[in-house]
Backbone as CSV, one residue per row, in Angstrom:
resi,resn,N_x,N_y,N_z,CA_x,CA_y,CA_z,C_x,C_y,C_z
1,MET,0.852,-1.182,0.000,0.000,0.000,0.000,0.892,1.238,0.000
2,LYS,0.814,2.029,-1.039,1.610,3.245,-1.110,0.934,4.344,-0.309
3,THR,1.723,5.065,0.455,1.210,6.181,1.240,2.007,7.426,0.888
4,ARG,1.310,8.474,0.500,1.965,9.724,0.173,2.584,10.331,1.424
5,ALA,3.650,11.104,1.248,4.332,11.709,2.391,3.416,12.676,3.141
6,ALA,2.402,13.209,2.446,1.502,14.170,3.084,0.581,13.492,4.092
7,ILE,0.359,12.185,3.939,-0.502,11.452,4.865,0.321,11.091,6.093
8,LYS,-0.060,11.648,7.220,0.633,11.365,8.468,-0.323,10.618,9.392
9,ALA,0.062,9.409,9.773,-0.746,8.631,10.705,0.110,8.294,11.912
10,ASP,-0.295,8.786,13.064,0.434,8.539,14.296,-0.390,7.591,15.166
11,PRO,-0.009,6.306,15.225,-0.805,5.349,15.999,-0.853,5.666,17.495
12,TYR,0.135,6.402,18.004,0.127,6.750,19.423,-0.980,7.748,19.753
13,LYS,-1.454,8.487,18.743,-2.561,9.432,18.951,-3.895,8.822,18.550
14,GLY,-3.888,7.541,18.164,-5.132,6.837,17.854,-5.477,6.793,16.381
15,ASP,-4.540,7.168,15.493,-4.830,7.146,14.053,-4.796,5.722,13.513
16,LYS,-5.685,5.447,12.556,-5.706,4.154,11.887,-5.769,4.384,10.388
17,LEU,-4.955,3.639,9.640,-4.994,3.677,8.177,-6.012,2.658,7.703
18,VAL,-6.962,3.111,6.888,-8.026,2.249,6.398,-8.144,2.438,4.896
19,ARG,-8.302,1.332,4.164,-8.493,1.421,2.714,-9.948,1.125,2.401
20,ARG,-10.622,2.095,1.795,-12.037,1.955,1.434,-12.240,2.481,0.031
21,ARG,-12.883,1.650,-0.799,-13.231,2.039,-2.178,-12.022,2.571,-2.943
22,GLY,-10.858,1.969,-2.737,-9.668,2.373,-3.469,-8.998,3.626,-2.954
23,ARG,-9.483,4.174,-1.871,-8.856,5.358,-1.284,-8.268,4.996,0.065
24,LEU,-7.284,5.758,0.474,-6.634,5.542,1.752,-7.107,6.625,2.723
25,TYR,-7.651,6.209,3.850,-8.170,7.142,4.844,-7.399,7.004,6.147
26,VAL,-7.277,8.104,6.856,-6.793,8.088,8.236,-7.983,8.464,9.095
27,ILE,-8.373,7.546,9.988,-9.501,7.818,10.876,-9.007,7.788,12.316
28,ASN,-9.700,8.529,13.162,-9.319,8.605,14.560,-10.586,8.747,15.400
29,LYS,-10.840,7.747,16.245,-12.038,7.774,17.093,-11.871,8.750,18.255
30,LYS,-10.631,8.897,18.752,-10.398,9.778,19.899,-10.497,11.240,19.510
31,ASP,-9.941,11.587,18.334,-9.908,12.979,17.873,-10.389,13.027,16.424
32,PRO,-11.704,13.159,16.181,-12.254,13.108,14.821,-11.736,14.202,13.893
33,ASN,-11.103,15.249,14.418,-10.578,16.306,13.558,-9.294,15.900,12.838
34,ARG,-8.741,14.741,13.170,-7.498,14.287,12.548,-7.745,13.452,11.292
35,LYS,-8.937,13.546,10.684,-9.254,12.770,9.484,-8.435,13.255,8.289
36,GLN,-7.991,12.285,7.447,-7.273,12.613,6.221,-7.712,11.646,5.142
37,ARG,-7.468,12.033,3.894,-7.813,11.167,2.768,-6.761,11.300,1.677
38,GLN,-6.391,10.165,1.095,-5.504,10.166,-0.059,-6.286,9.627,-1.236
39,LYS,-6.245,10.353,-2.358,-6.991,9.920,-3.528,-6.430,8.611,-4.066
40,GLY,-7.313,7.769,-4.567,-6.905,6.500,-5.175,-7.376,6.446,-6.603
41,ASN,-7.462,5.238,-7.141,-7.922,5.076,-8.518,-9.403,5.421,-8.609
42,GLU,-9.752,6.173,-9.606,-11.162,6.500,-9.834,-11.809,5.329,-10.547
43,LYS,-12.965,4.910,-10.060,-13.678,3.817,-10.714,-14.377,4.329,-11.959
44,LYS,-14.196,3.634,-13.056,-14.842,4.031,-14.308,-16.188,3.334,-14.416
45,LYS,-17.189,4.074,-14.848,-18.527,3.494,-14.986,-18.747,2.958,-16.378
């Protein structure tokens, strides 16, 4: 899984890297303001 340098996930602060629908997300239950998203492949219809 490639992660761009701009995506910062610190597990000590509760961040989790999650892959959904071809995109990479950083989610945090403790601090919801720490959400991030990295664009992935666009699905063609």
